[in-house]
C-alpha positions as CSV (number, residue, x, y, z in Angstrom):
1,M,16.1,-72.5,9.7
2,Q,15.6,-72.9,13.5
3,S,17.2,-75.9,15.3
4,S,14.0,-77.0,16.8
5,Y,10.3,-76.5,16.6
6,Y,8.9,-73.3,17.6
7,W,6.9,-74.6,20.5
8,L,10.2,-75.5,22.2
9,T,11.0,-71.8,22.5
10,K,10.8,-70.7,26.1
11,D,9.1,-67.4,25.4
12,P,6.8,-67.3,22.3
13,R,6.3,-63.8,20.9
14,G,2.9,-62.6,20.1
15,A,4.0,-61.4,16.5
16,D,5.3,-64.9,15.9
17,L,2.2,-66.6,17.1
18,A,0.0,-64.2,15.0
19,A,2.1,-65.1,11.8
20,L,1.7,-68.8,12.7
21,R,-2.1,-68.5,13.2
22,R,-2.5,-67.1,9.7
23,G,-1.8,-70.5,8.5
24,L,-5.1,-71.8,10.0
25,G,-7.2,-73.1,7.0
26,R,-4.4,-72.4,4.6
27,A,-2.2,-74.8,2.6
28,A,1.4,-75.6,3.8
29,G,3.9,-73.2,2.3
30,D,1.3,-70.6,1.3
31,V,1.8,-68.2,4.2
32,P,5.1,-66.4,3.8
33,G,5.2,-65.3,7.4
34,M,5.4,-69.1,8.4
35,W,8.4,-69.9,6.1
36,R,11.0,-69.2,8.7
37,F,9.4,-71.5,11.2
38,Y,9.4,-74.6,9.0
39,Q,11.8,-77.4,9.7
40,H,10.7,-79.4,6.6
41,M,10.5,-76.9,3.9
42,N,12.1,-78.0,0.6
43,A,14.3,-75.8,-1.6
44,D,12.3,-77.0,-4.7
45,G,9.1,-75.8,-3.2
46,S,7.5,-79.3,-3.1
47,V,5.0,-79.9,-0.4
48,T,5.6,-83.1,1.6
49,G,3.3,-84.9,4.1
50,M,5.8,-83.9,6.7
51,L,5.6,-80.1,5.7
52,R,1.7,-80.3,5.8
53,A,2.0,-81.9,9.3
54,E,4.3,-79.4,10.5
55,H,2.2,-76.5,9.0
56,A,-0.9,-77.7,10.7
57,A,0.8,-78.3,14.1
58,L,2.5,-74.9,14.0
59,S,-0.8,-73.1,13.3
60,L,-2.8,-75.2,15.9
61,Y,0.0,-74.5,18.5
62,A,-0.2,-70.7,17.8
63,M,-4.0,-70.8,18.3
64,H,-3.6,-72.8,21.5
65,Q,-0.8,-70.6,22.9
66,Q,-2.5,-67.3,22.2
67,S,-2.6,-65.0,25.3
68,I,-1.7,-67.8,27.6
69,G,1.5,-67.1,29.8
70,H,2.8,-70.7,30.2
71,S,3.6,-73.2,27.4
72,M,0.8,-75.3,25.8
73,H,3.4,-77.6,24.6
74,Q,3.6,-80.3,27.2
75,P,6.1,-83.0,26.5
76,E,4.8,-86.6,26.4
77,I,1.0,-85.5,26.6
78,G,-0.5,-87.0,23.4
79,L,-3.6,-85.7,21.8
80,G,-5.8,-88.5,23.3
81,T,-4.3,-87.9,26.7
82,A,-5.1,-84.1,26.5
83,L,-8.6,-84.8,25.3
84,F,-9.0,-87.2,28.2
85,A,-8.3,-84.4,30.5
86,L,-10.8,-82.3,28.7
87,R,-13.4,-85.0,28.9
88,H,-13.0,-85.2,32.7
89,A,-12.9,-81.5,33.3
90,E,-15.4,-79.7,35.4
91,G,-18.3,-78.3,33.5
92,V,-17.5,-80.2,30.3
93,N,-20.1,-82.5,28.7
94,P,-18.2,-85.8,28.2
95,D,-20.5,-87.0,25.5
96,A,-19.9,-83.9,23.5
97,V,-16.1,-84.3,23.7
98,D,-16.5,-88.0,22.8
99,Q,-18.5,-87.0,19.7
100,R,-16.1,-84.3,18.6
101,F,-13.2,-86.8,19.2
102,A,-14.9,-89.5,17.1
103,A,-15.5,-87.0,14.3
104,A,-11.9,-86.2,14.3
105,A,-10.6,-89.8,14.5
106,T,-12.8,-90.7,11.6
107,A,-11.9,-87.8,9.3
108,T,-11.1,-88.9,5.7
109,S,-8.5,-86.2,4.9
110,L,-5.8,-84.2,6.7
111,A,-7.8,-80.9,6.1
112,E,-11.0,-82.5,7.7
113,L,-8.9,-83.7,10.6
114,V,-7.1,-80.4,11.2
115,G,-10.5,-78.6,11.1
116,H,-11.9,-81.0,13.9
117,L,-8.6,-80.5,15.8
118,R,-8.9,-76.8,15.7
119,G,-12.3,-77.0,17.5
120,L,-10.9,-79.5,20.1
121,I,-7.7,-77.6,20.8
122,H,-9.8,-74.4,21.2
123,R,-11.7,-76.2,24.0
124,L,-8.4,-77.3,25.6
125,R,-7.6,-73.6,26.0
126,G,-10.4,-73.1,28.5
127,V,-9.8,-76.2,30.7
128,N,-9.1,-75.3,34.3
129,T,-6.4,-77.8,35.3
130,G,-5.9,-76.4,38.7
131,T,-2.3,-75.5,37.8
132,G,-3.1,-72.8,35.3
133,R,-5.4,-72.0,32.3
134,G,-5.6,-74.6,29.5
135,Q,-4.5,-78.2,29.0
136,G,-1.4,-78.7,26.9
137,L,-0.1,-81.3,24.7
138,D,3.1,-82.5,23.0
139,Y,3.1,-80.8,19.6
140,S,6.1,-82.7,18.4
141,L,4.0,-85.8,18.9
142,L,1.2,-84.1,17.0
143,V,3.6,-83.5,14.0
144,R,4.5,-87.2,14.1
145,D,0.9,-88.2,14.3
146,L,-0.2,-85.9,11.4
147,A,2.6,-87.1,9.2
148,G,1.7,-90.6,10.0
149,W,-2.0,-90.0,9.2
150,Q,-1.0,-89.3,5.6
151,R,1.0,-92.5,5.0
152,P,-0.5,-95.7,3.7
153,G,-1.8,-97.5,6.7
154,G,-1.0,-94.7,9.0
155,T,-4.4,-93.4,9.6
156,I,-5.4,-96.6,11.5
157,R,-2.3,-96.6,13.7
158,V,-2.7,-93.0,14.6
159,R,-6.5,-93.6,15.5
160,R,-5.5,-96.5,17.5
161,R,-2.8,-94.5,19.3
162,W,-5.2,-91.7,20.2
163,G,-7.9,-94.0,21.1
164,G,-5.7,-95.8,23.5
165,Q,-4.6,-92.6,25.1
166,Y,-8.2,-91.5,25.5
167,F,-9.9,-94.7,26.6
168,S,-7.1,-96.6,28.2
169,L,-7.5,-97.9,31.7
170,A,-3.9,-96.7,32.3
171,S,-5.3,-93.2,31.9
172,A,-7.2,-93.7,35.2
173,K,-6.4,-90.0,36.2
174,A,-6.4,-87.1,33.8
175,P,-3.1,-85.5,33.4
176,H,-2.6,-81.8,33.9
177,S,-0.4,-79.3,32.4
178,Q,2.6,-78.2,34.5
179,P,3.3,-74.6,33.7
180,S,7.0,-73.8,34.0
181,N,9.6,-71.7,32.4
182,D,12.0,-74.7,32.4
183,Q,10.3,-77.1,30.1
184,P,12.3,-80.1,29.0
185,S,12.9,-80.2,25.3
186,S,11.3,-82.8,23.2
187,P,13.5,-83.7,20.2
188,A,12.4,-82.5,16.8
189,V,10.4,-85.1,14.9
190,K,12.3,-86.5,11.9
191,E,10.6,-87.6,8.9
192,T,10.9,-91.4,8.2
193,P,10.3,-93.1,5.0
């Protein structure tokens, strides 16, 4: 088992990213090539909410990172904040982003949510931030949010957090990724009861 999430690796390898992308649309634990990247895999083979969250985030990260030379993991950039940057990017229809974000936020299952996130994160890849290709986000925070989404009462808390990031007056200026080889490490998200 690795000591931290894969996106905290300074130089993600193409073969690793390809293995992780195979998880898109597949159930957690069903892709043998992903097993070595999991932090929350259980010896008894049970699939927990945390493993499902981690699986989704690893797969989405690998899609986001594909063929991009700087890290798409950007510490402290929540999903709503990253989508706020997309909404305000040049050449992007803000109404279309609003609709896609609303569809994700109102998803009734994790699988539906991840399907919507896949489309939104694909759009983040193409954002021109002025500092490099693509708008990043904090994948450790995404694991936390996806795990929370599955807990009783958690869906509404995650929706509110993302909505606050997306529409907050404090977000008066869209954040931009800062590509660097010296990314600070975000701590691995721990499962909470």
